[in-house]
C-alpha positions in Angstrom: 0.0 0.0 0.0 1.2 3.6 -0.9 0.0 6.4 1.3 0.7 10.0 0.5 0.3 12.9 2.9 -0.4 16.3 1.1 -0.9 19.5 2.9 -3.6 22.1 2.6 -2.6 25.8 2.2 -3.4 29.3 3.4 -2.4 32.2 1.2 -1.8 35.7 2.5 -1.5 37.9 -0.6 -1.8 37.6 -4.4 -4.7 35.4 -4.6 -6.5 36.1 -8.0 -3.2 36.9 -9.7 -2.4 33.1 -10.0 -5.0 32.6 -12.8 -3.4 32.3 -16.3 -6.1 34.6 -17.6 -4.5 37.2 -15.5 -0.7 36.3 -15.0 -0.1 35.6 -18.7 -0.7 39.3 -19.4 0.5 41.1 -16.2 2.5 38.5 -14.3 1.3 37.1 -10.8 2.6 36.1 -7.4 1.2 34.7 -4.2 2.7 34.7 -0.7 1.3 31.6 1.1 2.2 28.6 3.2 1.5 25.0 3.4 -0.1 24.1 6.8 -0.1 21.2 9.2 -3.6 19.7 8.0 -3.5 17.3 5.2 -5.2 15.1 2.7 -4.3 11.4 2.8 -4.5 9.1 -0.4 -4.0 5.4 -0.1 -3.5 3.2 -3.1 -3.2 -0.7 -2.9 -3.4 -3.6 -5.4 -6.9 -5.2 -5.8 -7.3 -8.7 -6.9 -10.3 -8.2 -9.2 -10.5 -11.8 -10.3 -11.8 -12.5 -6.8 -14.6 -10.0 -7.0 -17.3 -8.8 -9.5 -15.6 -5.4 -10.0 -12.3 -4.2 -11.0 -11.7 -1.0 -9.1 -12.8 0.1 -5.6 -12.8 3.9 -4.7 -13.6 5.0 -1.1 -14.3 8.6 0.0 -17.6 9.9 1.5 -19.0 7.2 -0.7 -17.7 3.8 -2.0 -17.7 3.0 -5.7 -17.1 -0.4 -6.9 -16.9 -0.3 -10.7 -15.5 -2.1 -13.8 -14.6 0.7 -16.3 -13.2 4.1 -15.6 -16.1 5.8 -17.2 -18.5 4.4 -14.6 -16.6 6.4 -11.7 -18.9 9.2 -10.5 -16.1 11.2 -8.9 -14.4 13.2 -11.6 -10.9 13.6 -9.7 -10.6 9.9 -9.2 -11.6 9.0 -12.7 -9.3 11.5 -14.5 -6.3 10.9 -12.3 -6.6 7.1 -12.9 -7.1 7.7 -16.6 -4.0 10.1 -16.6 -1.8 7.5 -15.1 -3.2 4.8 -17.3 -4.5 2.6 -14.5 -7.8 1.0 -15.4 -8.2 -2.1 -13.2 -6.8 -4.1 -10.1 -6.5 -1.1 -7.8 -8.2 0.3 -4.6 -8.0 4.0 -3.7 -9.3 5.6 -0.6 -9.3 9.3 0.5 -9.5 11.0 4.0 -8.9 14.5 4.9 -8.4 16.5 8.2 -10.3 19.4 6.9 -13.6 19.8 5.0 -13.8 20.4 1.4 -15.2 23.6 -0.2 -13.8 25.6 2.6 -11.0 27.7 1.0 -8.0 25.5 2.0 -7.1 24.3 -1.5 -8.4 20.8 -0.6 -9.4 19.9 -4.3 -5.9 20.5 -5.5 -4.4 18.8 -2.5 -6.4 15.8 -3.4 -5.4 15.8 -7.1 -1.6 16.2 -6.2 -1.8 13.7 -3.5 -3.6 11.2 -5.7 -1.3 11.5 -8.6 1.7 11.2 -6.3 0.4 8.1 -4.8 -0.6 6.6 -8.2 2.7 7.3 -9.8 4.5 5.7 -6.7 2.1 2.7 -7.2 3.5 2.3 -10.6 7.1 2.7 -9.4 7.6 6.2 -10.8 9.2 9.1 -9.2 7.9 12.5 -10.2 9.7 15.8 -9.1 7.6 18.2 -6.9 7.2 20.9 -9.5 6.4 18.4 -12.2 3.7 17.0 -10.1 2.4 20.6 -9.6 2.4 21.1 -13.4 0.6 17.8 -14.1 -2.1 18.6 -11.5 -2.7 22.1 -12.9 -3.1 20.7 -16.4 -5.3 18.0 -15.2 -7.7 20.2 -13.1 -7.9 23.2 -15.7 -7.6 21.3 -19.2 -9.1 17.9 -18.5 -11.7 18.5 -15.7 -12.3 22.0 -16.9 -12.3 23.4 -13.4 -11.9 27.2 -13.0 -8.9 27.1 -10.7 -5.7 29.1 -10.3 -2.3 27.6 -10.0 -1.2 28.4 -6.4 -2.9 25.5 -4.7 -1.3 22.8 -6.7 2.2 24.3 -6.3 1.8 24.8 -2.5 0.5 21.3 -2.2 3.4 19.8 -4.1 6.4 21.8 -2.8 5.2 23.0 0.8 6.8 25.5 2.8 6.3 29.3 3.2 6.9 30.8 -0.2 6.4 33.6 -2.7 5.4 31.8 -5.7 5.9 33.7 -9.0 3.6 32.9 -12.0 5.2 33.7 -15.3 3.4 31.1 -17.5 1.4 28.0 -17.0 4.6 26.0 -17.5 6.9 28.6 -15.8 6.3 28.9 -12.1 9.1 29.8 -9.7 9.1 29.1 -6.0 11.0 31.5 -3.7 11.3 30.3 -0.2 10.7 33.0 2.4 13.9 32.9 4.7 12.6 33.3 8.3 14.2 32.1 11.4 12.5 29.5 13.6 11.7 32.2 16.0 10.2 34.6 13.4 8.2 31.7 12.0 6.7 30.9 15.4 6.0 34.6 16.0 4.0 34.6 12.8 2.1 31.5 13.8 1.3 33.0 17.1 -0.6 35.9 15.2 -2.7 33.5 13.2 -6.4 32.6 14.2 -8.1 30.3 11.8 -11.9 30.1 12.3 -14.4 28.1 10.3 -17.4 30.2 9.2 -19.7 27.2 8.7 -20.4 28.3 5.1 -19.2 25.9 2.3 -19.1 26.7 -1.3 -17.4 25.4 -4.6 -14.4 27.6 -5.3 -14.7 27.2 -9.1 -18.3 28.8 -8.9 -17.0 31.9 -7.1 -13.7 32.0 -9.0 -15.5 31.8 -12.5 -17.3 35.1 -11.7 -14.0 36.7 -10.8 -12.2 35.4 -13.8 -14.9 36.9 -16.0 -14.2 40.3 -14.3 -10.4 40.3 -14.8 -10.4 43.0 -17.4 -12.4 45.5 -15.3 -10.4 44.4 -12.2 -7.0 44.6 -13.5 -5.9 47.7 -11.6 -7.1 46.2 -8.3 -5.3 42.9 -9.0 -2.1 44.8 -9.8 -2.2 46.4 -6.3 -3.0 42.9 -4.8 0.2 41.7 -6.6 2.2 44.5 -5.1 1.1 43.6 -1.6 3.0 40.2 -2.1 6.2 42.2 -2.1 5.3 44.4 0.8 4.2 41.3 2.7 7.5 39.7 2.1 9.4 42.6 3.2 7.4 42.9 6.4 8.0 39.2 7.2 11.7 39.4 6.5 12.3 42.8 8.2 13.5 43.2 11.8 10.5 45.0 12.8 7.3 43.7 14.4 4.5 42.1 12.5 1.9 44.8 13.0 2.4 46.1 9.5 1.8 42.6 8.0 -1.7 42.7 9.7 -2.4 46.0 8.3 -1.5 44.9 4.8 -3.9 42.0 5.3 -6.7 44.4 6.0 -5.9 46.4 2.8 -6.0 43.1 0.9 -9.4 42.4 2.5 -10.7 45.6 1.3 -9.3 45.1 -2.3 -10.6 41.7 -2.5 -14.2 42.7 -1.5 -14.3 45.1 -4.4 -13.6 42.3 -6.9 -17.1 40.8 -6.7 -20.1 41.2 -4.5 -20.1 37.5 -3.7 -16.6 37.5 -1.9 -18.0 37.8 1.6 -21.7 37.6 2.9 -23.0 40.0 5.4 -22.6 37.5 8.1 -18.9 36.9 7.4 -18.3 40.8 7.0 -19.9 41.2 10.6 -17.5 38.4 11.9 -14.6 40.2 10.4 -15.5 43.6 11.8 -16.3 42.0 15.1 -12.8 40.4 15.2 -11.2 43.8 14.2 -13.1 45.6 16.9 -11.6 43.1 19.5 -8.1 43.6 18.4 -7.4 41.7 15.0 -5.3 43.9 12.7 -6.5 42.3 9.6 -7.4 39.1 7.9 -8.7 37.2 4.8 -11.5 34.8 3.8 -9.4 31.9 2.4 -9.8 30.7 -1.2 -12.0 32.4 -3.8 -14.3 33.7 -1.2 -18.0 33.0 -0.5 -17.5 31.0 2.7 -15.1 28.6 4.3 -12.3 29.5 6.7 -11.7 33.0 8.0 -8.1 33.8 9.0 -7.6 36.7 11.4 -4.3 38.3 12.2 -4.2 38.9 16.0 -1.5 40.2 18.3 -1.0 37.3 20.9 -2.1 39.6 23.8 -5.5 40.3 22.0 -6.1 36.6 20.9 -8.3 35.7 23.9 -10.6 38.9 23.3 -10.9 38.0 19.6 -11.6 34.4 20.3 -14.2 35.2 22.9 -16.2 37.6 20.7 -16.2 35.0 17.9 -16.9 32.0 20.2 -19.7 30.7 17.9 -17.0 29.9 15.2 -15.0 26.7 15.5 -11.2 27.5 15.8 -8.7 25.2 14.0 -5.2 25.3 15.4 -2.5 25.4 12.7 1.3 25.2 12.1 2.8 26.7 8.9 5.7 25.8 6.7 4.5 22.2 6.3 6.4 19.9 3.8 5.0 19.2 0.6 3.3 16.0 -0.7 5.3 13.0 0.4 5.0 9.2 0.9 4.4 8.2 4.5 3.9 4.5 3.9 5.1 2.0 1.2 
């Protein structure tokens, strides 16, 4: 049995500039990190001659099928097809965080499954090659309206500035932070689940359709990647990083009316009133996880005023997709 562990991600700045529809004209970049919660994919040999089906797939449902075209789950179906596996295999998926919540879970699933299937075939694929193949599969084969940051962070892990030059030219720049600075950053992060779930591609498709009219906003959001990097790597405190996140929040709300509901806006403003310096709604928007940037001395006050939201503790700078069992 092959088991892969593939991280989810949070991005701080640059979301929206990682779509080819934007970066192939203007260049894009994202400052983000892989986190300590993951997707797990297990692949093992299945002796179909002993059963009346050839492939078994387990996730929230269980599918026992004979032909790839019978698979209902598009991710499983197209990953198996991509790897040329059509029988005698059992695949299962489990995740530490819910899907449709802004953590890049769909791309972590694809990266982790491709990684496991290649390993099952005895093939070794470099991290960035894994990211490129996942991007192509999601965008070209599955026709999902997704950017390119999620697959890259899932594959390479770490805390990075990811520069998007072309679909096949993505450059990862590690953010050089000391262990103490990394820990300090973690202490400022408060991750809360809003309870609202949505398909990222549904929200993203509207934003992609507005790229031309939102170009100047996206350019400013791209500039915040550089400002955020300099804030993290300076010797100053992290308050400026939080204020940049608030500016980014305001810019992102102007991209589309569906970014944050009134209920989420109220949660964000309540958090800021209690001491948060800034924050962001993770993913394309519409729901999912709310990340607040809170000085440690104000954490309890913010947590108390938003006690109706579930907190999920996280660590950052997690490793990229890797094999944990063979």
